[in-house]
Structure formats: structure tokens, C-alpha cells
N, C-alpha and C positions, 0 to 999 in steps of 0.2 A: 434545676429550675429554670425556666427560658422566661428572661423576665421582658417585661411590655415593650423596651426600650429595642431588643433583641427580636422579637415579633415585627416591629415596624421595620427594622434592618431587613429580613428576611422578603417582608412584601417590597422593598424596592426592587427586588429583582424582577418583577413583574413585569413582562415586556422585554427581557434581556432573552438572548440566545442560550440554549442548551446544547453544548456539544460533547463528543465523546472523546474518548485520549487522544486518536489518532486526528483530531481538529474538523472531525465533520460535524455539521450540523444536524443537532436532531431535531431541533423545535425552537419553539419559541414558548416562555414562560408565562403560564395564562393564570397560576393560582396557588395559593400557599393552604394546606389544609392540615387542620390542627386537630389532634386525638383529642374526643370529647372528655376522657376518663383523665387524662393527665395534664390535657390543657396544652399541651407540646407540640410544636410545629413538626408533624412526620411526614408528610408527602408534598409532591409539588405535582400540578396539572401542567402538560406541557403540549403543545398546539403542533400535529404531527399530520402527515399523509398532505396529497396534494392540496394547495391553498387554505391549508390549516384546517380541513373539515374534520380530524379525529384528536382526541383528547387522550395522553398517556399519561399515567402515573408511574412517578420517580421516587422511589424512599430518598429521604432528605438526608440520612447518614450515609448517603454513597457520594454523596457531591462534595466539590471543593470550588471556591473561587479563584478565576484568574483573570483579570485585569476586570473588563465591562461583559465577562460570561461565567457562566457555570459549565464545570467539566463533571462528566458522569462516568464513574467507573466502569459502566456496562456499555456495550457498543449500541452503535444507533438502531439495528436491527434488534437486539434484544429488547429495547425500550419499545420499538413500533409492533412487536407481536407481544405484549403484556396484555393480560387479560382485558377486557372491556369492563368499566364503570362508567356510570354516569356522572356526568359534571354538575351534581345537582347539590355541590355544597358540602356533601357529607359520604363517607364511604362506608357503606354496610359491613357488619363483621364477616359475611360471606364473599363480597368482594375483597375486603381487605387480607383476608388468608389466603383470595387467589392470588392477588398479587405478592403476598410474602411468600408463596410457593414458586413462582415464576422467578423470584430475583435470588431464590436459594437462601431466603433468611428465615429465622423463627418470626412468631408474631410478634417479638419486642415490646409484650407483657410479662409483666413479673411473673413466673411461676406457670407460665403457659409454655408449650411448645405446639409445633405446627402438628397436631395429631387429630386426625377427623373422628368425632364423635360417633358411638353406636346409636343408632337410630332404631335397633330392636332391643329386645331385652322383656324385663317383666312388664313395663307398660304398655309394651304392642304385642309380643305374640311370646310363643314358647320357643321362637330361635332365637339363635347368637351369628351374628356376621363377623366373620374372620376377614381381615385385609392385611394385605402387605404391600410394601413399599416395591416399585419395579423403576428400573433408570429409563430416563428419556433422553438419549443422545443427542444432540444438535450439533452444528458446526457454524461459526462464525466467522466472517473474514475480515481479517485486519490488514495492515499494511506490514508487510517484513521486510523492506527496503527497498531502494530504488535503483534502477540502472540508465545511466546516458551515454550518449555519445557526444567523444571530446573530440574537435580535430584541430592540431596545431601543425606548423611548420617546422621541418629540419633541414637541415644542410647535408648534403653527402658530396664529398671529394670523388671525383671522376675523374681518370686518364684513359685517352684514347690515342690509339697510333694512327697517322693519319698520312698516306704517302705522298709528296709533295712533288711536282717536276720541275727542273731548273735545266736552261740551256747554258752549254759550255762550248766554248770555241776550239776547233779542233784544225789544225794546218796539216795539207794534204800536198804534198809536192809531188808532179807527175811527169815523167819524162817527156821528152818531144817527141811526139812520133807523127807518122802521116794523118793520122785522125785529128791530130787537135794543133797541127803544125800551122794551118793558115788561121786559127783564132789568137795562135801564139804571136804571128809576126804581122797581125793587122794594124799595129802601131808604130810608132818611130821605133827607130832600132836603140837607141838609150832617152831615157826621161824618168821624170819623178811623179809619184801619182800617191794617192792613198786612197783604200778600199774600207768603207765602215759595214759592220754587220750589227745590227741589234739584237742583244741576247734577252732572253724572256725566263722568268720563274713563276712559278704559281705561290701564293701568300694563303695562309690560312686564316678564313675569316668564322666566329663563331656565334651562332644567334641562339635564343631561348625560345620557345613555344610550352603552352600551357595542353597537356594532353589527358583528356579524362580518362582514367584507368577502370574504375569498379565502383559500383553502387553499395553503400554498406548501410543498414538499417536494423531495428531492434524488434523481435517477435518475441511472442511468448510460448514458454512448451509447459506443461503442465504435468507433472507428476504425483503418483498417487503414494501413499504409503499407509500402512497400518499400525497404530497407535493403540496402546494397552490402557484403560481408563478403568479404575478400581474403585468402588464404593463403597461404605459400608448400608445395606438395606434393611431397614428394620421390618419384621412380622409378627402378625399377632398370632400367637397360640392359646388352643383350648383345652381343656384337660377336665375331666369329672372327679369332682372332690364328693365321694359318696360318705358321708359320718352314719349314715343309717345301718351301712350293713357292719360298719366295726361296732356298734352299739351292740348288734343284734349277736356278733362273734364273741 
């Protein structure tokens, strides 16, 4: 049994956010609804939609507290798609049953299951309605992981062979001929002198520059795979119990 203090504690969550397991905000908690038969807190009303213009109801037993928010085990879209119920302070039996079916829960009342009542029969007509459950399959989107681009710098050692030119002195000895005789005898017969020649060589200079090579970005590719869903479905059966013919036989 929930005490008055516990009820007051639950009402302290009014005004706080309701989020799903992925941290997505579902809405703001507007009210706590108590079951009229058991006097136990059973539902919370959450403002959802644009500007908080819609009220959605969520079962209290599917929530957990995390710091200053309540966390729903149902995704944001599931809560937003819940059957509409008037936020008038109480939930009718039909509204509550529709909400329990949406969240895949029993009615929560001892001895009752989420089973439709036959509106035909002796009180209405001579026919009986047979019903059966059908699967309603839908998908919800959840975060499966994250991909990110990360850039870092690494150093590669590079070796390059560069040709380098160097000048070297070469002594050339020419015999005196008629062609060079005048140049050879233009000076004194005997003398001392020096000739100087500048020798050059190339030196390697190294510089670095940054060159853009490529653009890298993330994109999404969607693949579709078939997954099998298995569920037990209930169906009503109708048979004839004819005790009149047995007595006559």
C-alpha cells in the first residue's frame, strides 16, 4: 500500500521532465493519477507535442528515477502515440483499458485480464460474437551507436635522393703551337704570378609546406533486413452444446 508520504513524494515530480532510455525528452510531468479502487498511484500525465499542447498517459510502474528526471522504459514515440484520454482528473475504464493494451500490459487489477467483454448474448440477441487477437507490428527508432571522425598527426620518415652539382679544378696542359704562341709569349720571359679560380657547389635546402589532399566526411547508408517476430495470439472458439438430443437418445 502506498502511504500518504509516498503519494506526496510522487507529486513532487510534477513539473520535472520525463525522458526515455536514450535520454530523449518525452515531455513534462503534469499530474499523477490514482486508481479509484485501490487508491494507488497508477499513471502520470505528461505534456507532449508542440508547445506541450497534448497530454499523454504513462504507467507509473514502467518508470524509474534518475537525478531530477523520470526515465520511461518506453521510447518517446510510443508515449506520444498512446491512445488519447481526457485529462479531467480521472481515467474511464475504456480509456484505461486502451492505454494498457497500447503499453502491452494487463489491466493491473487482480483477477482481470485485458479481455474484451462480449456485448452480444441472451441480453441482446440470439447471436454470439467470436473475436481473436491479431498482431499489430510497428517499429520504433532507437540509437544503436555513434560514428565520429577523428583527426590526428603522425610523422613518417622520408628519404629522397637529390642530385647535387660540385665544381672541381682541372689542370689542362697545352703544347705551344702557332695558334697560342702570341698569348703564351705576351708577358715577360721569366716571372712569378698566381691565378685564382672560384669553385662552386650546390647545397641542399629543405622546406615544408602543407598541401590539402582530400575531404573526408560521414554519411549514412540504410540497409533493411527481415526479422521474425513470434507471439502467442488468443482466439475465441464457439461450439454447440446440445444436451436435448442426448436426452432424446
